[in-house]
N, CA, C and O atoms as CSV, one atom per row, in Angstrom:
chain,resi,resn,atom,element,x,y,z
A,1,UNK,N,N,22.821,-9.984,20.350
A,1,UNK,CA,C,22.215,-11.246,20.012
A,1,UNK,C,C,22.207,-12.133,21.245
A,1,UNK,O,O,23.182,-12.186,21.994
A,2,UNK,N,N,21.120,-12.812,21.440
A,2,UNK,CA,C,21.056,-13.731,22.568
A,2,UNK,C,C,21.317,-15.140,22.068
A,2,UNK,O,O,20.817,-15.558,21.024
A,3,UNK,N,N,22.093,-15.838,22.824
A,3,UNK,CA,C,22.430,-17.207,22.459
A,3,UNK,C,C,21.719,-18.153,23.403
A,3,UNK,O,O,21.669,-17.913,24.610
A,4,UNK,N,N,21.173,-19.221,22.865
A,4,UNK,CA,C,20.471,-20.206,23.669
A,4,UNK,C,C,21.464,-21.226,24.208
A,4,UNK,O,O,22.241,-21.816,23.457
A,5,UNK,N,N,21.425,-21.420,25.508
A,5,UNK,CA,C,22.306,-22.385,26.147
A,5,UNK,C,C,21.427,-23.490,26.717
A,5,UNK,O,O,20.723,-23.268,27.702
A,6,UNK,N,N,21.455,-24.688,26.111
A,6,UNK,CA,C,20.587,-25.788,26.509
A,6,UNK,C,C,21.175,-26.649,27.618
A,6,UNK,O,O,20.538,-27.618,28.032
A,7,UNK,N,N,22.342,-26.337,28.102
A,7,UNK,CA,C,22.936,-27.142,29.175
A,7,UNK,C,C,22.303,-26.747,30.501
A,7,UNK,O,O,21.908,-25.599,30.702
A,8,UNK,N,N,22.216,-27.711,31.394
A,8,UNK,CA,C,21.616,-27.475,32.703
A,8,UNK,C,C,22.570,-26.690,33.593
A,8,UNK,O,O,23.737,-27.049,33.748
A,9,UNK,N,N,22.057,-25.621,34.171
A,9,UNK,CA,C,22.856,-24.797,35.066
A,9,UNK,C,C,22.231,-24.868,36.455
A,9,UNK,O,O,21.126,-24.358,36.644
A,10,UNK,N,N,22.892,-25.479,37.429
A,10,UNK,CA,C,22.294,-25.627,38.767
A,10,UNK,C,C,22.161,-24.308,39.519
A,10,UNK,O,O,21.419,-24.228,40.498
A,11,UNK,N,N,22.879,-23.259,39.066
A,11,UNK,CA,C,22.819,-21.969,39.746
A,11,UNK,C,C,21.753,-21.038,39.160
A,11,UNK,O,O,21.597,-19.902,39.606
A,12,UNK,N,N,21.022,-21.534,38.154
A,12,UNK,CA,C,19.945,-20.753,37.541
A,12,UNK,C,C,18.616,-21.314,38.024
A,12,UNK,O,O,18.158,-22.336,37.512
A,13,UNK,N,N,17.970,-20.648,39.028
A,13,UNK,CA,C,16.741,-21.212,39.593
A,13,UNK,C,C,15.555,-21.197,38.625
A,13,UNK,O,O,14.634,-22.003,38.760
A,14,UNK,N,N,15.574,-20.301,37.669
A,14,UNK,CA,C,14.440,-20.228,36.743
A,14,UNK,C,C,14.693,-20.984,35.441
A,14,UNK,O,O,13.793,-21.096,34.609
A,15,UNK,N,N,15.879,-21.491,35.261
A,15,UNK,CA,C,16.211,-22.192,34.030
A,15,UNK,C,C,15.336,-23.401,33.795
A,15,UNK,O,O,14.857,-23.622,32.683
A,16,UNK,N,N,15.123,-24.189,34.841
A,16,UNK,CA,C,14.307,-25.380,34.695
A,16,UNK,C,C,12.849,-24.992,34.424
A,16,UNK,O,O,12.170,-25.652,33.637
A,17,UNK,N,N,12.369,-23.933,35.067
A,17,UNK,CA,C,10.999,-23.484,34.829
A,17,UNK,C,C,10.828,-22.963,33.396
A,17,UNK,O,O,9.797,-23.211,32.770
A,18,UNK,N,N,11.817,-22.253,32.878
A,18,UNK,CA,C,11.763,-21.754,31.501
A,18,UNK,C,C,11.747,-22.923,30.509
A,18,UNK,O,O,10.997,-22.903,29.533
A,19,UNK,N,N,12.557,-23.915,30.759
A,19,UNK,CA,C,12.597,-25.082,29.887
A,19,UNK,C,C,11.263,-25.819,29.925
A,19,UNK,O,O,10.735,-26.221,28.888
A,20,UNK,N,N,10.725,-25.991,31.132
A,20,UNK,CA,C,9.431,-26.645,31.300
A,20,UNK,C,C,8.330,-25.856,30.575
A,20,UNK,O,O,7.484,-26.446,29.901
A,21,UNK,N,N,8.343,-24.533,30.713
A,21,UNK,CA,C,7.358,-23.683,30.045
A,21,UNK,C,C,7.469,-23.814,28.525
A,21,UNK,O,O,6.457,-23.973,27.842
A,22,UNK,N,N,8.678,-23.750,27.999
A,22,UNK,CA,C,8.886,-23.842,26.550
A,22,UNK,C,C,8.409,-25.185,25.993
A,22,UNK,O,O,7.750,-25.235,24.955
A,23,UNK,N,N,8.744,-26.262,26.686
A,23,UNK,CA,C,8.316,-27.576,26.191
A,23,UNK,C,C,6.796,-27.722,26.297
A,23,UNK,O,O,6.170,-28.316,25.419
A,24,UNK,N,N,6.204,-27.187,27.358
A,24,UNK,CA,C,4.755,-27.223,27.524
A,24,UNK,C,C,4.065,-26.427,26.406
A,24,UNK,O,O,3.066,-26.884,25.851
A,25,UNK,N,N,4.585,-25.258,26.078
A,25,UNK,CA,C,4.019,-24.439,25.009
A,25,UNK,C,C,4.136,-25.145,23.659
A,25,UNK,O,O,3.222,-25.054,22.839
A,26,UNK,N,N,5.230,-25.837,23.415
A,26,UNK,CA,C,5.393,-26.566,22.163
A,26,UNK,C,C,4.349,-27.674,22.036
A,26,UNK,O,O,3.756,-27.857,20.973
A,27,UNK,N,N,4.131,-28.408,23.119
A,27,UNK,CA,C,3.155,-29.497,23.104
A,27,UNK,C,C,1.750,-28.940,22.868
A,27,UNK,O,O,1.009,-29.460,22.034
A,28,UNK,N,N,1.380,-27.878,23.603
A,28,UNK,CA,C,0.069,-27.261,23.436
A,28,UNK,C,C,-0.105,-26.721,22.017
A,28,UNK,O,O,-1.173,-26.871,21.423
A,29,UNK,N,N,0.916,-26.107,21.482
A,29,UNK,CA,C,0.852,-25.544,20.137
A,29,UNK,C,C,0.578,-26.634,19.101
A,29,UNK,O,O,-0.296,-26.480,18.248
A,30,UNK,N,N,1.318,-27.718,19.178
A,30,UNK,CA,C,1.123,-28.818,18.222
A,30,UNK,C,C,-0.270,-29.423,18.357
A,30,UNK,O,O,-0.915,-29.739,17.357
A,31,UNK,N,N,-0.731,-29.582,19.593
A,31,UNK,CA,C,-2.044,-30.164,19.826
A,31,UNK,C,C,-3.150,-29.241,19.279
A,31,UNK,O,O,-4.094,-29.726,18.656
A,32,UNK,N,N,-3.047,-27.928,19.502
A,32,UNK,CA,C,-4.066,-26.990,19.040
A,32,UNK,C,C,-4.070,-26.881,17.513
A,32,UNK,O,O,-5.129,-26.732,16.905
A,33,UNK,N,N,-2.916,-26.952,16.909
A,33,UNK,CA,C,-2.849,-26.923,15.438
A,33,UNK,C,C,-3.570,-28.135,14.860
A,33,UNK,O,O,-4.315,-28.012,13.888
A,34,UNK,N,N,-3.351,-29.300,15.454
A,34,UNK,CA,C,-4.033,-30.507,14.983
A,34,UNK,C,C,-5.544,-30.401,15.197
A,34,UNK,O,O,-6.318,-30.842,14.348
A,35,UNK,N,N,-5.969,-29.824,16.317
A,35,UNK,CA,C,-7.389,-29.690,16.615
A,35,UNK,C,C,-8.067,-28.716,15.656
A,35,UNK,O,O,-9.138,-29.006,15.124
A,36,UNK,N,N,-7.451,-27.580,15.441
A,36,UNK,CA,C,-8.059,-26.536,14.617
A,36,UNK,C,C,-8.114,-26.948,13.144
A,36,UNK,O,O,-8.991,-26.482,12.417
A,37,UNK,N,N,-7.229,-27.782,12.702
A,37,UNK,CA,C,-7.206,-28.188,11.302
A,37,UNK,C,C,-8.142,-29.342,10.980
A,37,UNK,O,O,-8.033,-29.933,9.906
A,38,UNK,N,N,-9.058,-29.676,11.880
A,38,UNK,CA,C,-9.995,-30.768,11.611
A,38,UNK,C,C,-11.308,-30.220,11.052
A,38,UNK,O,O,-11.662,-29.060,11.265
A,39,UNK,N,N,-12.020,-31.092,10.331
A,39,UNK,CA,C,-13.309,-30.726,9.748
A,39,UNK,C,C,-14.359,-30.532,10.843
A,39,UNK,O,O,-15.198,-29.636,10.754
A,40,UNK,N,N,-14.309,-31.364,11.860
A,40,UNK,CA,C,-15.291,-31.273,12.944
A,40,UNK,C,C,-15.200,-29.928,13.655
A,40,UNK,O,O,-16.221,-29.338,14.009
A,41,UNK,N,N,-13.975,-29.444,13.865
A,41,UNK,CA,C,-13.795,-28.148,14.534
A,41,UNK,C,C,-14.386,-27.021,13.692
A,41,UNK,O,O,-15.070,-26.145,14.220
A,42,UNK,N,N,-14.126,-27.040,12.383
A,42,UNK,CA,C,-14.635,-25.964,11.532
A,42,UNK,C,C,-16.160,-26.002,11.460
A,42,UNK,O,O,-16.798,-24.949,11.420
A,43,UNK,N,N,-16.756,-27.197,11.444
A,43,UNK,CA,C,-18.220,-27.292,11.429
A,43,UNK,C,C,-18.811,-26.803,12.746
A,43,UNK,O,O,-19.816,-26.092,12.751
A,44,UNK,N,N,-18.195,-27.179,13.854
A,44,UNK,CA,C,-18.695,-26.740,15.160
A,44,UNK,C,C,-18.587,-25.223,15.300
A,44,UNK,O,O,-19.506,-24.579,15.807
A,45,UNK,N,N,-17.484,-24.659,14.859
A,45,UNK,CA,C,-17.302,-23.216,14.930
A,45,UNK,C,C,-18.319,-22.506,14.041
A,45,UNK,O,O,-18.900,-21.497,14.441
A,46,UNK,N,N,-18.531,-23.027,12.846
A,46,UNK,CA,C,-19.520,-22.445,11.948
A,46,UNK,C,C,-20.924,-22.485,12.522
A,46,UNK,O,O,-21.679,-21.522,12.392
A,47,UNK,N,N,-21.272,-23.580,13.148
A,47,UNK,CA,C,-22.595,-23.711,13.762
A,47,UNK,C,C,-22.767,-22.724,14.909
A,47,UNK,O,O,-23.815,-22.090,15.033
A,48,UNK,N,N,-21.741,-22.590,15.750
A,48,UNK,CA,C,-21.820,-21.651,16.872
A,48,UNK,C,C,-21.948,-20.210,16.365
A,48,UNK,O,O,-22.758,-19.444,16.887
A,49,UNK,N,N,-21.170,-19.843,15.368
A,49,UNK,CA,C,-21.246,-18.485,14.844
A,49,UNK,C,C,-22.597,-18.214,14.194
A,49,UNK,O,O,-23.164,-17.135,14.369
A,50,UNK,N,N,-23.111,-19.172,13.457
A,50,UNK,CA,C,-24.413,-19.003,12.815
A,50,UNK,C,C,-25.512,-18.820,13.860
A,50,UNK,O,O,-26.381,-17.961,13.712
A,51,UNK,N,N,-25.468,-19.625,14.909
A,51,UNK,CA,C,-26.455,-19.515,15.980
A,51,UNK,C,C,-26.352,-18.165,16.674
A,51,UNK,O,O,-27.365,-17.519,16.945
A,52,UNK,N,N,-25.146,-17.748,16.956
A,52,UNK,CA,C,-24.943,-16.462,17.639
A,52,UNK,C,C,-25.427,-15.301,16.783
A,52,UNK,O,O,-26.097,-14.396,17.281
A,53,UNK,N,N,-25.088,-15.323,15.497
A,53,UNK,CA,C,-25.521,-14.237,14.612
A,53,UNK,C,C,-27.041,-14.212,14.459
A,53,UNK,O,O,-27.645,-13.139,14.434
A,54,UNK,N,N,-27.653,-15.379,14.358
A,54,UNK,CA,C,-29.110,-15.449,14.230
A,54,UNK,C,C,-29.796,-14.924,15.484
A,54,UNK,O,O,-30.786,-14.197,15.398
A,55,UNK,N,N,-29.272,-15.291,16.640
A,55,UNK,CA,C,-29.901,-14.851,17.893
A,55,UNK,C,C,-29.618,-13.388,18.203
A,55,UNK,O,O,-30.343,-12.787,18.995
A,56,UNK,N,N,-28.601,-12.804,17.614
A,56,UNK,CA,C,-28.279,-11.413,17.925
A,56,UNK,C,C,-29.023,-10.410,17.043
A,56,UNK,O,O,-28.959,-9.209,17.308
A,57,UNK,N,N,-29.729,-10.868,16.000
A,57,UNK,CA,C,-30.439,-9.961,15.090
A,57,UNK,C,C,-31.492,-9.123,15.823
A,57,UNK,O,O,-31.520,-7.909,15.624
A,58,UNK,N,N,-32.364,-9.709,16.663
A,58,UNK,CA,C,-33.360,-8.862,17.348
A,58,UNK,C,C,-32.717,-7.802,18.246
A,58,UNK,O,O,-33.205,-6.674,18.319
A,59,UNK,N,N,-31.642,-8.152,18.918
A,59,UNK,CA,C,-30.972,-7.180,19.790
A,59,UNK,C,C,-30.355,-6.051,18.972
A,59,UNK,O,O,-30.385,-4.890,19.381
A,60,UNK,N,N,-29.794,-6.398,17.810
A,60,UNK,CA,C,-29.189,-5.381,16.954
A,60,UNK,C,C,-30.252,-4.424,16.424
A,60,UNK,O,O,-30.043,-3.212,16.388
A,61,UNK,N,N,-31.397,-4.976,16.013
A,61,UNK,CA,C,-32.484,-4.128,15.516
A,61,UNK,C,C,-33.014,-3.209,16.613
A,61,UNK,O,O,-33.290,-2.034,16.368
A,62,UNK,N,N,-33.155,-3.749,17.824
A,62,UNK,CA,C,-33.625,-2.943,18.941
A,62,UNK,C,C,-32.633,-1.824,19.251
A,62,UNK,O,O,-33.037,-0.690,19.505
A,63,UNK,N,N,-31.347,-2.136,19.232
A,63,UNK,CA,C,-30.316,-1.137,19.492
A,63,UNK,C,C,-30.315,-0.044,18.421
A,63,UNK,O,O,-30.150,1.135,18.735
A,64,UNK,N,N,-30.499,-0.436,17.160
A,64,UNK,CA,C,-30.560,0.546,16.085
A,64,UNK,C,C,-31.760,1.476,16.247
A,64,UNK,O,O,-31.649,2.678,16.010
A,65,UNK,N,N,-32.915,0.920,16.654
A,65,UNK,CA,C,-34.110,1.744,16.852
A,65,UNK,C,C,-33.905,2.729,17.988
A,65,UNK,O,O,-34.269,3.899,17.872
A,66,UNK,N,N,-33.327,2.266,19.078
A,66,UNK,CA,C,-33.070,3.145,20.220
A,66,UNK,C,C,-32.063,4.238,19.833
A,66,UNK,O,O,-32.232,5.401,20.197
A,67,UNK,N,N,-31.032,3.859,19.102
A,67,UNK,CA,C,-30.022,4.825,18.690
A,67,UNK,C,C,-30.629,5.880,17.771
A,67,UNK,O,O,-30.288,7.058,17.870
A,68,UNK,N,N,-31.526,5.466,16.878
A,68,UNK,CA,C,-32.193,6.399,15.973
A,68,UNK,C,C,-33.020,7.416,16.770
A,68,UNK,O,O,-33.011,8.608,16.462
A,69,UNK,N,N,-33.731,6.939,17.790
A,69,UNK,CA,C,-34.533,7.847,18.619
A,69,UNK,C,C,-33.646,8.832,19.373
A,69,UNK,O,O,-33.952,10.023,19.444
A,70,UNK,N,N,-32.559,8.338,19.929
A,70,UNK,CA,C,-31.651,9.212,20.681
A,70,UNK,C,C,-31.042,10.264,19.761
A,70,UNK,O,O,-31.006,11.444,20.111
A,71,UNK,N,N,-30.561,9.847,18.583
A,71,UNK,CA,C,-29.961,10.805,17.650
A,71,UNK,C,C,-30.979,11.832,17.178
A,71,UNK,O,O,-30.643,13.004,17.010
A,72,UNK,N,N,-32.213,11.408,16.962
A,72,UNK,CA,C,-33.259,12.344,16.542
A,72,UNK,C,C,-33.522,13.369,17.637
A,72,UNK,O,O,-33.649,14.560,17.354
A,73,UNK,N,N,-33.604,12.919,18.877
A,73,UNK,CA,C,-33.870,13.835,19.986
A,73,UNK,C,C,-32.695,14.782,20.231
A,73,UNK,O,O,-32.890,15.895,20.719
A,74,UNK,N,N,-31.490,14.354,19.902
A,74,UNK,CA,C,-30.313,15.218,20.066
A,74,UNK,C,C,-30.034,16.065,18.829
A,74,UNK,O,O,-29.045,16.796,18.783
A,75,UNK,N,N,-30.907,15.965,17.827
A,75,UNK,CA,C,-30.752,16.692,16.553
A,75,UNK,C,C,-29.410,16.389,15.889
A,75,UNK,O,O,-28.729,17.281,15.383
A,76,UNK,N,N,-29.058,15.130,15.905
A,76,UNK,CA,C,-27.820,14.690,15.267
A,76,UNK,C,C,-28.168,13.786,14.090
A,76,UNK,O,O,-29.199,13.113,14.110
A,77,UNK,N,N,-27.317,13.765,13.064
A,77,UNK,CA,C,-27.624,12.925,11.902
A,77,UNK,C,C,-27.439,11.442,12.219
A,77,UNK,O,O,-26.566,11.049,12.993
A,78,UNK,N,N,-28.287,10.644,11.599
A,78,UNK,CA,C,-28.168,9.195,11.759
A,78,UNK,C,C,-27.238,8.644,10.682
A,78,UNK,O,O,-26.758,9.379,9.819
A,79,UNK,N,N,-27.000,7.363,10.750
A,79,UNK,CA,C,-26.149,6.708,9.746
A,79,UNK,C,C,-26.753,6.850,8.353
A,79,UNK,O,O,-26.043,7.099,7.378
A,80,UNK,N,N,-28.078,6.688,8.271
A,80,UNK,CA,C,-28.758,6.814,6.978
A,80,UNK,C,C,-28.630,8.234,6.433
A,80,UNK,O,O,-28.465,8.420,5.228
A,81,UNK,N,N,-28.706,9.239,7.310
A,81,UNK,CA,C,-28.556,10.631,6.868
A,81,UNK,C,C,-27.162,10.889,6.302
A,81,UNK,O,O,-27.017,11.551,5.275
A,82,UNK,N,N,-26.153,10.368,6.968
A,82,UNK,CA,C,-24.776,10.563,6.507
A,82,UNK,C,C,-24.549,9.842,5.180
A,82,UNK,O,O,-23.897,10.381,4.286
A,83,UNK,N,N,-25.079,8.637,5.048
A,83,UNK,CA,C,-24.928,7.890,3.796
A,83,UNK,C,C,-25.632,8.622,2.658
A,83,UNK,O,O,-25.096,8.720,1.554
A,84,UNK,N,N,-26.832,9.136,2.925
A,84,UNK,CA,C,-27.578,9.877,1.899
A,84,UNK,C,C,-26.815,11.121,1.467
A,84,UNK,O,O,-26.743,11.427,0.277
A,85,UNK,N,N,-26.250,11.830,2.422
A,85,UNK,CA,C,-25.476,13.027,2.096
A,85,UNK,C,C,-24.230,12.677,1.290
A,85,UNK,O,O,-23.877,13.390,0.351
A,86,UNK,N,N,-23.569,11.591,1.648
A,86,UNK,CA,C,-22.376,11.164,0.909
A,86,UNK,C,C,-22.735,10.801,-0.526
A,86,UNK,O,O,-21.983,11.121,-1.447
A,87,UNK,N,N,-23.876,10.136,-0.732
A,87,UNK,CA,C,-24.307,9.786,-2.088
A,87,UNK,C,C,-24.612,11.038,-2.904
A,87,UNK,O,O,-24.261,11.116,-4.081
A,88,UNK,N,N,-25.257,12.003,-2.289
A,88,UNK,CA,C,-25.578,13.247,-2.994
A,88,UNK,C,C,-24.307,14.014,-3.363
A,88,UNK,O,O,-24.202,14.553,-4.465
A,89,UNK,N,N,-23.350,14.061,-2.445
A,89,UNK,CA,C,-22.092,14.751,-2.741
A,89,UNK,C,C,-21.309,14.039,-3.841
A,89,UNK,O,O,-20.675,14.688,-4.673
A,90,UNK,N,N,-21.352,12.728,-3.846
A,90,UNK,CA,C,-20.691,11.973,-4.911
A,90,UNK,C,C,-21.343,12.269,-6.259
A,90,UNK,O,O,-20.655,12.425,-7.268
A,91,UNK,N,N,-22.676,12.346,-6.270
A,91,UNK,CA,C,-23.392,12.667,-7.495
A,91,UNK,C,C,-23.011,14.068,-7.989
A,91,UNK,O,O,-22.797,14.266,-9.185
A,92,UNK,N,N,-22.929,15.033,-7.076
A,92,UNK,CA,C,-22.522,16.392,-7.454
A,92,UNK,C,C,-21.096,16.415,-8.012
A,92,UNK,O,O,-20.814,17.098,-8.996
A,93,UNK,N,N,-20.210,15.666,-7.373
A,93,UNK,CA,C,-18.823,15.617,-7.828
A,93,UNK,C,C,-18.739,15.035,-9.241
A,93,UNK,O,O,-17.977,15.526,-10.074
A,94,UNK,N,N,-19.516,13.997,-9.504
A,94,UNK,CA,C,-19.502,13.395,-10.837
A,94,UNK,C,C,-20.043,14.370,-11.877
A,94,UNK,O,O,-19.514,14.445,-12.986
A,95,UNK,N,N,-21.085,15.113,-11.535
A,95,UNK,CA,C,-21.636,16.100,-12.471
A,95,UNK,C,C,-20.633,17.210,-12.740
A,95,UNK,O,O,-20.490,17.650,-13.881
A,96,UNK,N,N,-19.935,17.667,-11.705
A,96,UNK,CA,C,-18.919,18.702,-11.906
A,96,UNK,C,C,-17.788,18.199,-12.797
A,96,UNK,O,O,-17.287,18.937,-13.644
A,97,UNK,N,N,-17.390,16.951,-12.608
A,97,UNK,CA,C,-16.348,16.371,-13.460
A,97,UNK,C,C,-16.812,16.297,-14.916
A,97,UNK,O,O,-16.037,16.576,-15.832
A,98,UNK,N,N,-18.078,15.921,-15.128
A,98,UNK,CA,C,-18.614,15.870,-16.494
A,98,UNK,C,C,-18.646,17.257,-17.124
A,98,UNK,O,O,-18.303,17.426,-18.294
A,99,UNK,N,N,-19.064,18.255,-16.330
A,99,UNK,CA,C,-19.098,19.626,-16.851
A,99,UNK,C,C,-17.699,20.118,-17.186
A,99,UNK,O,O,-17.506,20.796,-18.195
A,100,UNK,N,N,-16.723,19.784,-16.354
A,100,UNK,CA,C,-15.343,20.180,-16.603
A,100,UNK,C,C,-14.818,19.542,-17.887
A,100,UNK,O,O,-14.136,20.190,-18.681
A,101,UNK,N,N,-15.141,18.275,-18.078
A,101,UNK,CA,C,-14.694,17.591,-19.296
A,101,UNK,C,C,-15.340,18.209,-20.533
A,101,UNK,O,O,-14.672,18.378,-21.553
A,102,UNK,N,N,-16.641,18.553,-20.460
A,102,UNK,CA,C,-17.318,19.182,-21.595
A,102,UNK,C,C,-16.744,20.572,-21.883
A,102,UNK,O,O,-16.592,20.952,-23.044
A,103,UNK,N,N,-16.430,21.318,-20.843
A,103,UNK,CA,C,-15.844,22.640,-21.017
A,103,UNK,C,C,-14.469,22.537,-21.672
A,103,UNK,O,O,-14.152,23.311,-22.575
A,104,UNK,N,N,-13.656,21.587,-21.221
A,104,UNK,CA,C,-12.339,21.384,-21.844
A,104,UNK,C,C,-12.483,21.007,-23.313
A,104,UNK,O,O,-11.722,21.477,-24.158
A,105,UNK,N,N,-13.458,20.160,-23.613
A,105,UNK,CA,C,-13.678,19.731,-24.992
A,105,UNK,C,C,-14.119,20.901,-25.868
A,105,UNK,O,O,-13.652,21.040,-26.999
A,106,UNK,N,N,-15.010,21.740,-25.355
A,106,UNK,CA,C,-15.467,22.884,-26.149
A,106,UNK,C,C,-14.356,23.911,-26.329
A,106,UNK,O,O,-14.277,24.546,-27.381
A,107,UNK,N,N,-13.496,24.088,-25.328
A,107,UNK,CA,C,-12.353,25.007,-25.473
A,107,UNK,C,C,-11.380,24.505,-26.533
A,107,UNK,O,O,-10.861,25.288,-27.329
A,108,UNK,N,N,-11.132,23.184,-26.541
A,108,UNK,CA,C,-10.256,22.626,-27.570
A,108,UNK,C,C,-10.852,22.828,-28.960
A,108,UNK,O,O,-10.140,23.151,-29.910
A,109,UNK,N,N,-12.166,22.634,-29.069
A,109,UNK,CA,C,-12.838,22.831,-30.349
A,109,UNK,C,C,-12.781,24.280,-30.795
A,109,UNK,O,O,-12.594,24.555,-31.980
A,110,UNK,N,N,-12.941,25.213,-29.861
A,110,UNK,CA,C,-12.890,26.635,-30.199
A,110,UNK,C,C,-11.486,27.035,-30.634
A,110,UNK,O,O,-11.329,27.842,-31.550
A,111,UNK,N,N,-10.471,26.481,-29.990
A,111,UNK,CA,C,-9.080,26.805,-30.373
A,111,UNK,C,C,-8.751,26.270,-31.761
A,111,UNK,O,O,-8.074,26.929,-32.550
A,112,UNK,N,N,-9.238,25.068,-32.048
A,112,UNK,CA,C,-8.990,24.497,-33.374
A,112,UNK,C,C,-9.698,25.309,-34.451
A,112,UNK,O,O,-9.140,25.534,-35.525
A,113,UNK,N,N,-10.928,25.751,-34.171
A,113,UNK,CA,C,-11.692,26.515,-35.149
A,113,UNK,C,C,-11.068,27.878,-35.397
A,113,UNK,O,O,-11.088,28.374,-36.523
A,114,UNK,N,N,-10.514,28.489,-34.354
A,114,UNK,CA,C,-9.916,29.818,-34.500
A,114,UNK,C,C,-8.616,29.737,-35.271
A,114,UNK,O,O,-8.255,30.684,-35.970
A,115,UNK,N,N,-7.913,28.637,-35.158
A,115,UNK,CA,C,-6.662,28.459,-35.889
A,115,UNK,C,C,-5.522,29.245,-35.269
A,115,UNK,O,O,-5.662,29.814,-34.186
A,116,UNK,N,N,-4.383,29.273,-35.970
A,116,UNK,CA,C,-3.198,29.927,-35.406
A,116,UNK,C,C,-3.282,31.450,-35.433
A,116,UNK,O,O,-2.479,32.106,-34.770
A,117,UNK,N,N,-4.225,32.039,-36.176
A,117,UNK,CA,C,-4.318,33.501,-36.266
A,117,UNK,C,C,-4.716,34.118,-34.944
A,117,UNK,O,O,-4.249,35.205,-34.606
A,118,UNK,N,N,-5.567,33.449,-34.193
A,118,UNK,CA,C,-6.077,34.057,-32.963
A,118,UNK,C,C,-5.112,33.955,-31.803
A,118,UNK,O,O,-5.335,34.571,-30.761
A,119,UNK,N,N,-4.049,33.194,-31.960
A,119,UNK,CA,C,-3.090,33.077,-30.868
A,119,UNK,C,C,-2.288,34.368,-30.796
A,119,UNK,O,O,-1.859,34.870,-31.835
A,120,UNK,N,N,-2.071,34.918,-29.623
A,120,UNK,CA,C,-1.353,36.190,-29.499
A,120,UNK,C,C,0.108,36.035,-29.937
A,120,UNK,O,O,0.755,35.015,-29.697
A,121,UNK,N,N,0.590,37.092,-30.587
A,121,UNK,CA,C,1.982,37.104,-31.015
A,121,UNK,C,C,2.866,37.432,-29.824
A,121,UNK,O,O,2.485,38.234,-28.972
A,122,UNK,N,N,4.024,36.829,-29.758
A,122,UNK,CA,C,4.919,37.135,-28.631
A,122,UNK,C,C,5.433,38.555,-28.750
A,122,UNK,O,O,5.782,39.006,-29.840
A,123,UNK,N,N,5.478,39.242,-27.659
A,123,UNK,CA,C,6.017,40.609,-27.643
A,123,UNK,C,C,7.519,40.552,-27.481
A,123,UNK,O,O,8.104,39.479,-27.338
A,124,UNK,N,N,8.134,41.716,-27.505
A,124,UNK,CA,C,9.588,41.801,-27.382
A,124,UNK,C,C,10.049,41.254,-26.028
A,124,UNK,O,O,11.111,40.636,-25.946
A,125,UNK,N,N,9.284,41.467,-24.989
A,125,UNK,CA,C,9.658,41.004,-23.631
A,125,UNK,C,C,9.560,39.495,-23.507
A,125,UNK,O,O,10.295,38.896,-22.722
A,126,UNK,N,N,8.659,38.859,-24.274
A,126,UNK,CA,C,8.465,37.432,-24.157
A,126,UNK,C,C,9.459,36.639,-24.968
A,126,UNK,O,O,9.583,35.434,-24.752
A,127,UNK,N,N,10.176,37.255,-25.892
A,127,UNK,CA,C,11.128,36.541,-26.748
A,127,UNK,C,C,12.358,36.147,-26.013
A,127,UNK,O,O,13.257,35.539,-26.594
């Protein structure tokens, strides 16, 4: 465990600098907390982000078009291809689950209809 010693030590050349740094950081921290918690700051930040996002849309679309061309020329799947494949696989998985549930239901119905007579009798080894 480290213990904080707030007394001035003349033989510690960095002690005064550490104290100065700590007090400076405390002042900056309090000032920034007060600044960030204002309504004006949140409105200014929102305006800057909205402007940036609006202006970046054409660049994003251009980048997506270029990426699509590159992936096509490299015979690699695009994002849309992967999403389409994932949707198809999910659909197949759901159909298989439905078929499994129907099969289980029909097996239960067949067992009930057959009754206890169709169940195999235990042999001497199974007793």
